[in-house]
N, C-alpha and C positions, 0 to 999 in steps of 0.2 A: 325306374325312371319316374320323376315327379311331374305331374301336370298341375294346372292351376287349382284343381280341386283337392289336392292332397299335400301334406307336408311330410317330408322325409325326416325321420328321427333315428337316432342311434341309441343303443343301450349297452353299456359295458356290463358284463355279468360273469359270475363264476360258474363252475360246473353244476352245482345243485340247482340254481335258478334255471340254467339252460336245460337241464333234464326235465323240469316241470314245463317249460315252453315246448319241448319236444313232445311230451305227453299230451299237450293240448292240440297236437297236430300242427304246430308252428303258427297257432292262431291267437294266442292270448298269453298275457303275463300273469303269473301266479299272484294270489292275494298276498298282501304285505304281512309280515310278522308283526306281533304286538309292538315291538320296538322300532318299527318302520312306518311312521305315519304318512310318509310321502313316497310316491313313485316318481322318479326323476329321470326321464329320457333326456338326452342331450341333443343340441341342435347342429353339431358338426362332428364329423368322423375323427378329426385330429384329437379333440378333447376325449372322445370315447376311447381311442387307442391309448392315450395317456393313462386313463383310469384302469383299463384292462391290463395294461403292461406293468404299470408302476404300483398298483394296489391289489387288483384281483389275483394276478399271477403269483406274487410273493406270498399272499395270504392263503390261496387255494391250490397252488401248484400250476394252475392254468387260468387265463382270463380270456374271455371272448368279447368280440364286438359284434353286435347285431344291428341290422338295419330294417326299418319297416316304414310303411306309409300309413298316415292317419288322415281322416277327413279334416280338411283345412278349416272349414267353418266350425266344426266341433271344437277343435283345440284352441280356437281364438279365446275361449273362456279362461284359459290358463295363461296369464301373462308370462312373458319370457323373464327369467331371473338371471341376472349377470352376477356370478358368484366368484369372480376373480377378474382376470384381464378381459379385454374386449371380445375374445373368442370363447370365453368360459361361460357358455350359455346353457341353461336347463329350463325345462318346464317342470313345475311342481304340481303334481296331480295328487290330491288327497287320497289316501288309501281307500276311503269309502266311495270314491268315484271310479276306481279301477275297473269294475265290471262294465260300467258304461263306456269308459275309455276303450276297453278291449273290443266292444261291439262296433267301434268306429275305426278299427284297424282295417285297412284295405289291402288284401293280399297276405302272403305269408311273411312271417318274421324270418329273416335270413341271417345266417352267420357269415360275416364278411372278414373276420380276422380272428386269429388265435395266437396267444402269447404265452409261452411257457416260462416258469420261474427258472432263473439261472442257477445252475448247480455249481458248487465250489469245486 
């Protein structure tokens, strides 16, 4: 549940990233890889589902949707990016800010959806 002090975000991910979140005790996102300069959580569940189902699952065999709360005042420093239609909204967190971002997560990161690749 979101209160006025936190913002609910979603993150679609594959099994490798989810395993690292699990290893953190469901408390932090792993550092970005060298070819990943941005961590981009999304602002609505429907968009996260679309990415997990249509991109992560076909690529990795399974895609997950996670949900978590972040300190609202902290995330105001990252402007909302509209990367498609009116509901295709992301925050772009530079990789070098991810440690600080993780320290502002309020509560556990939760898996709220799982999507398996369709088999022929």
